[in-house]
Structure formats: structure tokens, C-alpha cells
The first five atom37 places (N, CA, C, CB, O) and aatype in JSON, in Angstrom:
{
  "aatype": [5, 4, 16, 1, 1, 11, 7, 3, 7, 9, 13, 10, 13, 1, 3, 9, 7, 9, 13, 5, 10, 10, 19, 0, 10, 15, 7, 5, 6, 5, 16, 10, 6, 13, 9, 6, 15, 5, 9, 7, 1, 10, 9, 0, 18, 3, 1, 5, 11, 7, 16, 11, 10, 10, 8, 16, 10, 6, 6, 9, 10, 5, 7, 14, 2, 10, 11, 5, 19, 0, 3, 11, 12, 18, 10, 8, 8, 11, 16, 12, 19, 13, 4, 11, 5, 1, 9, 6, 16, 9, 10, 7, 1, 15, 9, 3, 10, 13, 6, 19, 1, 9, 0, 10, 0, 0, 0, 9, 11, 10, 18, 11, 10, 2, 13, 19, 10, 11],
  "atom_mask": [
    [1, 1, 1, 1, 1],
    [1, 1, 1, 1, 1],
    [1, 1, 1, 1, 1],
    [1, 1, 1, 1, 1],
    [1, 1, 1, 1, 1],
    [1, 1, 1, 1, 1],
    [1, 1, 1, 0, 1],
    [1, 1, 1, 1, 1],
    [1, 1, 1, 0, 1],
    [1, 1, 1, 1, 1],
    [1, 1, 1, 1, 1],
    [1, 1, 1, 1, 1],
    [1, 1, 1, 1, 1],
    [1, 1, 1, 1, 1],
    [1, 1, 1, 1, 1],
    [1, 1, 1, 1, 1],
    [1, 1, 1, 0, 1],
    [1, 1, 1, 1, 1],
    [1, 1, 1, 1, 1],
    [1, 1, 1, 1, 1],
    [1, 1, 1, 1, 1],
    [1, 1, 1, 1, 1],
    [1, 1, 1, 1, 1],
    [1, 1, 1, 1, 1],
    [1, 1, 1, 1, 1],
    [1, 1, 1, 1, 1],
    [1, 1, 1, 0, 1],
    [1, 1, 1, 1, 1],
    [1, 1, 1, 1, 1],
    [1, 1, 1, 1, 1],
    [1, 1, 1, 1, 1],
    [1, 1, 1, 1, 1],
    [1, 1, 1, 1, 1],
    [1, 1, 1, 1, 1],
    [1, 1, 1, 1, 1],
    [1, 1, 1, 1, 1],
    [1, 1, 1, 1, 1],
    [1, 1, 1, 1, 1],
    [1, 1, 1, 1, 1],
    [1, 1, 1, 0, 1],
    [1, 1, 1, 1, 1],
    [1, 1, 1, 1, 1],
    [1, 1, 1, 1, 1],
    [1, 1, 1, 1, 1],
    [1, 1, 1, 1, 1],
    [1, 1, 1, 1, 1],
    [1, 1, 1, 1, 1],
    [1, 1, 1, 1, 1],
    [1, 1, 1, 1, 1],
    [1, 1, 1, 0, 1],
    [1, 1, 1, 1, 1],
    [1, 1, 1, 1, 1],
    [1, 1, 1, 1, 1],
    [1, 1, 1, 1, 1],
    [1, 1, 1, 1, 1],
    [1, 1, 1, 1, 1],
    [1, 1, 1, 1, 1],
    [1, 1, 1, 1, 1],
    [1, 1, 1, 1, 1],
    [1, 1, 1, 1, 1],
    [1, 1, 1, 1, 1],
    [1, 1, 1, 1, 1],
    [1, 1, 1, 0, 1],
    [1, 1, 1, 1, 1],
    [1, 1, 1, 1, 1],
    [1, 1, 1, 1, 1],
    [1, 1, 1, 1, 1],
    [1, 1, 1, 1, 1],
    [1, 1, 1, 1, 1],
    [1, 1, 1, 1, 1],
    [1, 1, 1, 1, 1],
    [1, 1, 1, 1, 1],
    [1, 1, 1, 1, 1],
    [1, 1, 1, 1, 1],
    [1, 1, 1, 1, 1],
    [1, 1, 1, 1, 1],
    [1, 1, 1, 1, 1],
    [1, 1, 1, 1, 1],
    [1, 1, 1, 1, 1],
    [1, 1, 1, 1, 1],
    [1, 1, 1, 1, 1],
    [1, 1, 1, 1, 1],
    [1, 1, 1, 1, 1],
    [1, 1, 1, 1, 1],
    [1, 1, 1, 1, 1],
    [1, 1, 1, 1, 1],
    [1, 1, 1, 1, 1],
    [1, 1, 1, 1, 1],
    [1, 1, 1, 1, 1],
    [1, 1, 1, 1, 1],
    [1, 1, 1, 1, 1],
    [1, 1, 1, 0, 1],
    [1, 1, 1, 1, 1],
    [1, 1, 1, 1, 1],
    [1, 1, 1, 1, 1],
    [1, 1, 1, 1, 1],
    [1, 1, 1, 1, 1],
    [1, 1, 1, 1, 1],
    [1, 1, 1, 1, 1],
    [1, 1, 1, 1, 1],
    [1, 1, 1, 1, 1],
    [1, 1, 1, 1, 1],
    [1, 1, 1, 1, 1],
    [1, 1, 1, 1, 1],
    [1, 1, 1, 1, 1],
    [1, 1, 1, 1, 1],
    [1, 1, 1, 1, 1],
    [1, 1, 1, 1, 1],
    [1, 1, 1, 1, 1],
    [1, 1, 1, 1, 1],
    [1, 1, 1, 1, 1],
    [1, 1, 1, 1, 1],
    [1, 1, 1, 1, 1],
    [1, 1, 1, 1, 1],
    [1, 1, 1, 1, 1],
    [1, 1, 1, 1, 1],
    [1, 1, 1, 1, 1],
    [1, 1, 1, 1, 1]
  ],
  "atom_positions": [
    [[5.04, -79.83, 26.21], [3.72, -80.35, 26.5], [3.58, -81.83, 26.16], [2.68, -79.56, 25.75], [2.7, -82.51, 26.69]],
    [[4.43, -82.35, 25.28], [4.26, -83.73, 24.86], [4.79, -84.73, 25.88], [4.94, -83.95, 23.54], [4.65, -85.94, 25.67]],
    [[5.38, -84.26, 26.97], [5.87, -85.2, 27.98], [4.81, -85.5, 29.02], [7.1, -84.66, 28.65], [4.76, -86.62, 29.54]],
    [[3.97, -84.53, 29.34], [2.87, -84.71, 30.3], [3.34, -85.22, 31.66], [1.86, -85.67, 29.74], [2.63, -86.01, 32.29]],
    [[4.49, -84.8, 32.11], [4.97, -85.19, 33.44], [4.87, -84.0, 34.36], [6.43, -85.72, 33.38], [5.06, -82.86, 33.95]],
    [[4.56, -84.26, 35.6], [4.49, -83.19, 36.59], [5.86, -82.58, 36.76], [3.96, -83.72, 37.93], [6.86, -83.29, 36.89]],
    [[5.9, -81.26, 36.76], [7.16, -80.57, 36.96], [7.97, -80.36, 35.71], [0.0, 0.0, 0.0], [8.9, -79.55, 35.71]],
    [[7.64, -81.06, 34.63], [8.37, -80.85, 33.39], [7.85, -79.6, 32.72], [8.23, -82.06, 32.45], [6.66, -79.3, 32.77]],
    [[8.74, -78.89, 32.09], [8.34, -77.72, 31.35], [9.33, -77.46, 30.23], [0.0, 0.0, 0.0], [10.54, -77.6, 30.42]],
    [[8.82, -77.1, 29.1], [9.66, -76.74, 27.97], [9.48, -75.26, 27.76], [9.31, -77.56, 26.68], [8.37, -74.78, 27.5]],
    [[10.56, -74.54, 27.87], [10.47, -73.1, 27.78], [10.98, -72.57, 26.45], [11.24, -72.48, 28.9], [10.54, -71.51, 26.0]],
    [[11.88, -73.27, 25.82], [12.4, -72.89, 24.51], [12.28, -74.1, 23.58], [13.87, -72.4, 24.6], [12.45, -75.24, 24.0]],
    [[11.99, -73.83, 22.31], [11.83, -74.9, 21.34], [13.07, -75.78, 21.29], [11.53, -74.33, 19.96], [12.95, -77.0, 21.19]],
    [[14.25, -75.19, 21.35], [15.48, -75.97, 21.26], [15.66, -76.91, 22.46], [16.68, -75.05, 21.16], [16.45, -77.85, 22.39]],
    [[14.94, -76.66, 23.55], [15.05, -77.51, 24.73], [14.45, -78.89, 24.54], [14.4, -76.83, 25.9], [14.72, -79.79, 25.34]],
    [[13.66, -79.1, 23.52], [13.04, -80.42, 23.34], [13.92, -81.37, 22.57], [11.71, -80.27, 22.63], [13.53, -82.52, 22.33]],
    [[15.1, -80.93, 22.18], [16.08, -81.83, 21.56], [15.57, -82.49, 20.3], [0.0, 0.0, 0.0], [15.07, -81.83, 19.39]],
    [[15.71, -83.81, 20.26], [15.35, -84.58, 19.07], [13.88, -84.45, 18.7], [15.68, -86.02, 19.27], [13.49, -84.67, 17.55]],
    [[13.06, -84.09, 19.67], [11.63, -83.96, 19.39], [11.31, -82.77, 18.49], [10.87, -83.84, 20.68], [10.19, -82.65, 18.0]],
    [[12.29, -81.88, 18.27], [12.12, -80.82, 17.28], [11.81, -81.42, 15.91], [13.4, -79.92, 17.2], [10.99, -80.9, 15.15]],
    [[12.46, -82.53, 15.61], [12.23, -83.21, 14.33], [10.81, -83.75, 14.25], [13.23, -84.35, 14.14], [10.18, -83.71, 13.19]],
    [[10.31, -84.25, 15.37], [8.96, -84.8, 15.38], [7.9, -83.72, 15.21], [8.72, -85.56, 16.67], [6.9, -83.93, 14.53]],
    [[8.14, -82.57, 15.81], [7.2, -81.45, 15.65], [7.12, -81.05, 14.19], [7.64, -80.24, 16.52], [6.04, -80.75, 13.68]],
    [[8.27, -81.04, 13.51], [8.3, -80.67, 12.09], [7.52, -81.67, 11.24], [9.75, -80.59, 11.6], [6.98, -81.3, 10.2]],
    [[7.45, -82.92, 11.66], [6.74, -83.95, 10.9], [5.26, -84.04, 11.25], [7.39, -85.29, 11.14], [4.49, -84.67, 10.53]],
    [[4.87, -83.42, 12.33], [3.51, -83.52, 12.83], [2.49, -83.1, 11.78], [3.36, -82.67, 14.08], [2.64, -82.08, 11.12]],
    [[1.46, -83.92, 11.64], [0.35, -83.6, 10.74], [0.52, -84.08, 9.31], [0.0, 0.0, 0.0], [-0.44, -84.05, 8.55]],
    [[1.69, -84.5, 8.93], [1.9, -84.97, 7.56], [1.32, -86.37, 7.38], [3.41, -84.97, 7.22], [1.21, -87.14, 8.33]],
    [[0.94, -86.67, 6.14], [0.3, -87.96, 5.86], [1.19, -89.13, 6.24], [-0.08, -88.04, 4.39], [0.72, -90.11, 6.82]],
    [[2.48, -89.05, 5.9], [3.37, -90.17, 6.24], [3.54, -90.31, 7.75], [4.73, -89.97, 5.58], [3.83, -91.41, 8.24]],
    [[3.37, -89.23, 8.49], [3.43, -89.3, 9.94], [2.26, -90.11, 10.47], [3.43, -87.88, 10.55], [2.43, -90.97, 11.34]],
    [[1.09, -89.84, 9.95], [-0.1, -90.59, 10.38], [0.02, -92.06, 10.01], [-1.37, -89.99, 9.74], [-0.4, -92.93, 10.78]],
    [[0.6, -92.35, 8.86], [0.83, -93.73, 8.46], [1.85, -94.4, 9.39], [1.32, -93.8, 6.99], [1.7, -95.58, 9.74]],
    [[2.87, -93.66, 9.78], [3.88, -94.19, 10.7], [3.26, -94.52, 12.05], [5.04, -93.18, 10.88], [3.51, -95.59, 12.62]],
    [[2.45, -93.62, 12.56], [1.77, -93.86, 13.84], [0.93, -95.12, 13.74], [0.89, -92.65, 14.24], [0.98, -95.99, 14.62]],
    [[0.16, -95.22, 12.69], [-0.71, -96.38, 12.5], [0.1, -97.67, 12.4], [-1.57, -96.2, 11.24], [-0.28, -98.68, 13.0]],
    [[1.19, -97.65, 11.66], [1.98, -98.88, 11.49], [2.69, -99.29, 12.77], [3.0, -98.69, 10.38], [2.9, -100.48, 13.0]],
    [[3.06, -98.34, 13.59], [3.82, -98.65, 14.8], [2.92, -98.99, 15.99], [4.71, -97.49, 15.16], [3.16, -99.98, 16.69]],
    [[1.9, -98.18, 16.23], [1.1, -98.35, 17.46], [-0.4, -98.39, 17.2], [1.4, -97.23, 18.42], [-1.19, -98.4, 18.14]],
    [[-0.8, -98.42, 15.96], [-2.22, -98.42, 15.63], [-3.0, -99.56, 16.25], [0.0, 0.0, 0.0], [-4.11, -99.36, 16.74]],
    [[-2.42, -100.76, 16.22], [-3.11, -101.92, 16.8], [-3.27, -101.77, 18.32], [-2.35, -103.21, 16.48], [-4.28, -102.2, 18.88]],
    [[-2.29, -101.17, 18.96], [-2.36, -100.98, 20.41], [-3.4, -99.92, 20.77], [-0.98, -100.57, 20.96], [-4.13, -100.08, 21.75]],
    [[-3.47, -98.86, 19.99], [-4.49, -97.82, 20.19], [-5.88, -98.42, 20.04], [-4.29, -96.64, 19.2], [-6.77, -98.18, 20.85]],
    [[-6.06, -99.2, 18.98], [-7.36, -99.85, 18.74], [-7.72, -100.82, 19.86], [-7.35, -100.59, 17.38], [-8.87, -100.87, 20.3]],
    [[-6.75, -101.57, 20.33], [-6.98, -102.51, 21.43], [-7.42, -101.77, 22.69], [-5.71, -103.34, 21.72], [-8.38, -102.17, 23.35]],
    [[-6.72, -100.68, 23.02], [-7.09, -99.89, 24.19], [-8.51, -99.36, 24.08], [-6.12, -98.73, 24.37], [-9.27, -99.4, 25.05]],
    [[-8.87, -98.87, 22.92], [-10.23, -98.34, 22.72], [-11.27, -99.44, 22.85], [-10.35, -97.67, 21.35], [-12.31, -99.26, 23.48]],
    [[-10.98, -100.58, 22.26], [-11.94, -101.68, 22.26], [-12.1, -102.31, 23.65], [-11.52, -102.74, 21.26], [-13.21, -102.62, 24.07]],
    [[-10.99, -102.49, 24.34], [-11.01, -103.21, 25.61], [-11.03, -102.3, 26.84], [-9.82, -104.11, 25.69], [-11.22, -102.78, 27.96]],
    [[-10.85, -101.0, 26.64], [-10.83, -100.08, 27.77], [-9.57, -100.18, 28.61], [0.0, 0.0, 0.0], [-9.58, -99.87, 29.8]],
    [[-8.48, -100.61, 27.99], [-7.21, -100.75, 28.69], [-6.35, -99.51, 28.48], [-6.45, -102.01, 28.21], [-6.74, -98.58, 27.77]],
    [[-5.2, -99.5, 29.12], [-4.25, -98.4, 28.97], [-2.87, -98.94, 28.64], [-4.2, -97.54, 30.27], [-1.87, -98.53, 29.23]],
    [[-2.83, -99.87, 27.69], [-1.56, -100.49, 27.34], [-0.62, -99.53, 26.61], [-1.81, -101.71, 26.49], [0.6, -99.69, 26.69]],
    [[-1.16, -98.55, 25.91], [-0.29, -97.56, 25.26], [0.47, -96.77, 26.32], [-1.12, -96.59, 24.36], [1.67, -96.53, 26.17]],
    [[-0.21, -96.39, 27.37], [0.47, -95.7, 28.48], [1.5, -96.62, 29.13], [-0.57, -95.22, 29.53], [2.6, -96.18, 29.46]],
    [[1.14, -97.88, 29.31], [2.06, -98.85, 29.89], [3.3, -98.99, 29.01], [1.38, -100.2, 30.08], [4.42, -99.04, 29.51]],
    [[3.09, -99.07, 27.7], [4.22, -99.16, 26.77], [5.12, -97.94, 26.91], [3.73, -99.28, 25.32], [6.35, -98.08, 26.94]],
    [[4.55, -96.77, 26.99], [5.34, -95.55, 27.15], [6.17, -95.6, 28.43], [4.42, -94.32, 27.15], [7.33, -95.21, 28.42]],
    [[5.58, -96.06, 29.5], [6.3, -96.18, 30.77], [7.44, -97.2, 30.66], [5.34, -96.58, 31.91], [8.53, -96.97, 31.17]],
    [[7.18, -98.31, 29.98], [8.22, -99.32, 29.78], [9.38, -98.75, 28.98], [7.64, -100.56, 29.06], [10.54, -98.96, 29.31]],
    [[9.05, -98.02, 27.92], [10.1, -97.44, 27.08], [10.93, -96.4, 27.82], [9.49, -96.82, 25.84], [12.12, -96.24, 27.55]],
    [[10.31, -95.69, 28.74], [11.02, -94.64, 29.48], [11.73, -95.17, 30.72], [10.05, -93.57, 29.88], [12.65, -94.54, 31.23]],
    [[11.31, -96.31, 31.2], [11.86, -96.84, 32.45], [13.16, -97.6, 32.24], [0.0, 0.0, 0.0], [13.44, -98.1, 31.15]],
    [[13.95, -97.69, 33.31], [15.23, -98.4, 33.22], [15.08, -99.92, 33.18], [16.1, -98.02, 34.38], [15.91, -100.62, 32.59]],
    [[14.02, -100.44, 33.82], [13.76, -101.88, 33.8], [12.31, -102.12, 34.24], [14.76, -102.65, 34.72], [11.66, -101.23, 34.79]],
    [[11.83, -103.33, 33.98], [10.42, -103.64, 34.28], [10.11, -103.57, 35.77], [10.08, -105.02, 33.75], [9.0, -103.18, 36.14]],
    [[11.04, -103.92, 36.6], [10.81, -103.88, 38.05], [10.52, -102.45, 38.5], [12.03, -104.46, 38.82], [9.58, -102.22, 39.25]],
    [[11.33, -101.51, 38.05], [11.13, -100.12, 38.45], [9.86, -99.54, 37.83], [12.34, -99.28, 38.06], [9.17, -98.74, 38.46]],
    [[9.55, -99.93, 36.61], [8.31, -99.47, 35.99], [7.11, -100.03, 36.75], [8.25, -99.9, 34.49], [6.14, -99.31, 36.99]],
    [[7.17, -101.29, 37.13], [6.09, -101.9, 37.91], [5.91, -101.16, 39.23], [6.38, -103.39, 38.18], [4.78, -100.86, 39.63]],
    [[7.0, -100.86, 39.9], [6.92, -100.12, 41.16], [6.29, -98.75, 40.96], [8.3, -99.98, 41.79], [5.44, -98.33, 41.74]],
    [[6.71, -98.06, 39.91], [6.19, -96.72, 39.62], [4.69, -96.76, 39.35], [6.93, -96.12, 38.43], [3.96, -95.84, 39.73]],
    [[4.24, -97.82, 38.68], [2.83, -97.94, 38.32], [2.02, -98.7, 39.37], [2.7, -98.63, 36.97], [0.84, -98.98, 39.17]],
    [[2.65, -99.02, 40.49], [2.0, -99.75, 41.58], [1.44, -101.09, 41.12], [0.88, -98.9, 42.18], [0.31, -101.46, 41.44]],
    [[2.25, -101.8, 40.36], [1.89, -103.12, 39.88], [2.92, -104.13, 40.36], [1.78, -103.15, 38.34], [4.07, -103.78, 40.63]],
    [[2.51, -105.38, 40.45], [3.44, -106.45, 40.75], [4.34, -106.66, 39.54], [2.7, -107.76, 41.14], [3.91, -106.49, 38.4]],
    [[5.58, -107.04, 39.78], [6.53, -107.25, 38.69], [6.02, -108.25, 37.67], [7.87, -107.71, 39.24], [6.16, -108.05, 36.46]],
    [[5.42, -109.34, 38.14], [4.9, -110.36, 37.2], [3.74, -109.82, 36.37], [4.45, -111.61, 37.97], [3.57, -110.22, 35.22]],
    [[2.96, -108.92, 36.93], [1.89, -108.28, 36.17], [2.48, -107.43, 35.06], [1.0, -107.41, 37.1], [1.97, -107.41, 33.94]],
    [[3.58, -106.73, 35.37], [4.23, -105.91, 34.35], [4.82, -106.78, 33.24], [5.33, -105.05, 34.99], [4.76, -106.42, 32.07]],
    [[5.38, -107.91, 33.61], [5.91, -108.84, 32.61], [4.78, -109.3, 31.7], [6.6, -110.07, 33.29], [4.94, -109.37, 30.48]],
    [[3.63, -109.63, 32.3], [2.47, -110.04, 31.51], [2.02, -108.92, 30.58], [1.32, -110.46, 32.44], [1.72, -109.17, 29.41]],
    [[1.98, -107.68, 31.09], [1.58, -106.53, 30.26], [2.53, -106.36, 29.08], [1.54, -105.24, 31.1], [2.1, -106.13, 27.95]],
    [[3.81, -106.48, 29.34], [4.81, -106.36, 28.26], [4.58, -107.44, 27.21], [6.25, -106.47, 28.83], [4.6, -107.16, 26.01]],
    [[4.35, -108.66, 27.65], [4.09, -109.76, 26.71], [2.82, -109.51, 25.9], [3.98, -111.1, 27.47], [2.78, -109.78, 24.7]],
    [[1.79, -108.99, 26.56], [0.53, -108.69, 25.88], [0.75, -107.61, 24.83], [-0.56, -108.24, 26.9], [0.26, -107.72, 23.71]],
    [[1.5, -106.57, 25.18], [1.81, -105.49, 24.24], [2.56, -106.05, 23.04], [2.64, -104.39, 24.93], [2.25, -105.7, 21.89]],
    [[3.55, -106.9, 23.29], [4.33, -107.49, 22.2], [3.45, -108.36, 21.3], [5.49, -108.32, 22.76], [3.63, -108.37, 20.08]],
    [[2.52, -109.07, 21.88], [1.59, -109.9, 21.1], [0.72, -109.01, 20.21], [0.71, -110.76, 22.02], [0.55, -109.3, 19.02]],
    [[0.19, -107.95, 20.76], [-0.67, -107.04, 20.0], [0.12, -106.38, 18.88], [-1.28, -105.98, 20.91], [-0.37, -106.27, 17.75]],
    [[1.34, -105.93, 19.19], [2.17, -105.25, 18.18], [2.77, -106.24, 17.18], [3.28, -104.46, 18.85], [3.13, -105.87, 16.06]],
    [[2.89, -107.5, 17.58], [3.46, -108.51, 16.7], [4.97, -108.49, 16.63], [0.0, 0.0, 0.0], [5.56, -108.94, 15.65]],
    [[5.62, -107.97, 17.69], [7.09, -107.94, 17.73], [7.57, -107.67, 19.14], [7.65, -106.87, 16.76], [6.84, -107.19, 20.0]],
    [[8.83, -108.01, 19.34], [9.47, -107.77, 20.63], [9.81, -106.29, 20.75], [10.74, -108.64, 20.78], [10.15, -105.64, 19.77]],
    [[9.72, -105.78, 21.97], [10.08, -104.38, 22.19], [11.45, -104.28, 22.86], [9.01, -103.68, 23.05], [11.78, -103.25, 23.45]],
    [[12.23, -105.34, 22.77], [13.55, -105.35, 23.38], [14.64, -104.74, 22.49], [13.93, -106.76, 23.73], [15.67, -104.3, 23.01]],
    [[14.43, -104.69, 21.2], [15.44, -104.14, 20.28], [15.42, -102.62, 20.3], [15.2, -104.65, 18.86], [14.35, -102.0, 20.33]],
    [[16.6, -102.02, 20.29], [16.73, -100.56, 20.34], [15.95, -99.9, 19.21], [18.19, -100.16, 20.27], [15.23, -98.92, 19.44]],
    [[16.08, -100.41, 17.99], [15.41, -99.8, 16.83], [13.9, -99.81, 16.99], [15.8, -100.54, 15.55], [13.22, -98.85, 16.62]],
    [[13.37, -100.89, 17.53], [11.93, -101.0, 17.75], [11.52, -100.01, 18.84], [11.53, -102.45, 18.14], [10.51, -99.32, 18.7]],
    [[12.28, -99.96, 19.91], [11.96, -99.07, 21.03], [11.94, -97.6, 20.6], [12.97, -99.26, 22.16], [11.04, -96.86, 20.98]],
    [[12.92, -97.2, 19.81], [12.97, -95.8, 19.39], [11.84, -95.48, 18.41], [14.33, -95.47, 18.75], [11.29, -94.38, 18.44]],
    [[11.5, -96.42, 17.55], [10.38, -96.21, 16.63], [9.07, -96.1, 17.39], [10.3, -97.36, 15.6], [8.24, -95.24, 17.08]],
    [[8.88, -96.94, 18.39], [7.66, -96.89, 19.19], [7.59, -95.59, 20.0], [7.59, -98.1, 20.12], [6.53, -94.97, 20.09]],
    [[8.71, -95.19, 20.57], [8.73, -93.93, 21.33], [8.41, -92.75, 20.43], [10.11, -93.73, 22.01], [7.66, -91.85, 20.82]],
    [[8.97, -92.73, 19.24], [8.68, -91.64, 18.29], [7.21, -91.66, 17.9], [9.58, -91.77, 17.04], [6.58, -90.6, 17.81]],
    [[6.67, -92.84, 17.66], [5.26, -92.95, 17.28], [4.34, -92.45, 18.4], [4.91, -94.41, 16.93], [3.35, -91.77, 18.14]],
    [[4.68, -92.77, 19.63], [3.88, -92.3, 20.77], [3.93, -90.79, 20.86], [4.37, -92.94, 22.08], [2.89, -90.15, 21.07]],
    [[5.1, -90.19, 20.72], [5.22, -88.73, 20.78], [4.46, -88.08, 19.64], [6.7, -88.3, 20.74], [3.77, -87.08, 19.84]],
    [[4.58, -88.64, 18.45], [3.83, -88.09, 17.3], [2.33, -88.23, 17.51], [4.25, -88.81, 16.0], [1.57, -87.32, 17.17]],
    [[1.9, -89.35, 18.07], [0.48, -89.55, 18.37], [-0.02, -88.47, 19.32], [0.25, -90.95, 18.97], [-1.08, -87.89, 19.11]],
    [[0.75, -88.21, 20.36], [0.37, -87.16, 21.31], [0.32, -85.79, 20.64], [1.35, -87.12, 22.49], [-0.62, -85.02, 20.87]],
    [[1.3, -85.49, 19.81], [1.34, -84.2, 19.13], [0.17, -84.02, 18.17], [2.65, -84.05, 18.37], [-0.36, -82.92, 18.03]],
    [[-0.24, -85.11, 17.52], [-1.28, -85.04, 16.5], [-2.7, -85.22, 17.02], [-1.02, -86.07, 15.47], [-3.64, -84.69, 16.45]],
    [[-2.85, -85.96, 18.1], [-4.22, -86.3, 18.53], [-4.53, -85.97, 19.98], [-4.46, -87.75, 18.31], [-5.63, -85.51, 20.27]],
    [[-3.61, -86.2, 20.87], [-3.89, -86.06, 22.3], [-3.83, -84.61, 22.75], [-2.92, -86.9, 23.1], [-4.68, -84.18, 23.53]],
    [[-2.86, -83.87, 22.28], [-2.64, -82.51, 22.77], [-3.43, -81.46, 22.02], [-1.18, -82.18, 22.68], [-3.33, -80.27, 22.34]],
    [[-4.22, -81.84, 21.05], [-4.99, -80.86, 20.27], [-6.32, -80.59, 20.9], [-5.18, -81.34, 18.84], [-7.1, -79.8, 20.38]]
  ]
}
């Protein structure tokens, strides 16, 4: 359920792979602190401005490159570049490093498990 993609389905717990670890952490205080430290500013920005940059970040993290993500989201490539830059400004760091990308992806999944899917 935490993928929210059409046609995706998880039928066995073991099928979610690494996300089994995230489910085990769901709801713990340090999990909430992790979510806040990783994507809290972006969540607050979306709420305040009525944007969907958290969703855009998730698409960027899952996509192979910005051009394909822009096409998928029906945006111009330069608009996607601007969105990425805006996200990086809000988060205060580049999202190009693997360690940052995996931390952000984990935070987004934990956020969905703790707040969106309940």
C-alpha cells in the first residue's frame, strides 16, 4: 500500500523487500524525528504554499532522470529542473548524492506509513 501506484500490489509481507525494515520502525519516536529532519521542511512548505513538491521529490527519486520524470508528470524539462532546485533549496542540500537520496526515499515511505495511509 505504501507505493500507491496503479497495478502495484503487495501480497506477502516478504515481497516488500527492504521496506520490511521501515514497517518495523513505523510509529516510533525516532522515526518521527527522522521524518521531520529529512522532509519536514518540504511537508511544511507544501502545506503553506499548496504545492506538491513532496510528490515531485518522490517522482525524482524513483525516476531514471529528470527528463523522463518531467515527461511522466507532463512538465517541461526546465520546469522540472527548477522544481528540483526549489526542493534542494527548501531541504538545504543537494539530492544528487546516493546517501541523501536513500534517506529521503526512506523518510517519504515512513511518512506515508505513519500519516498518509492511516
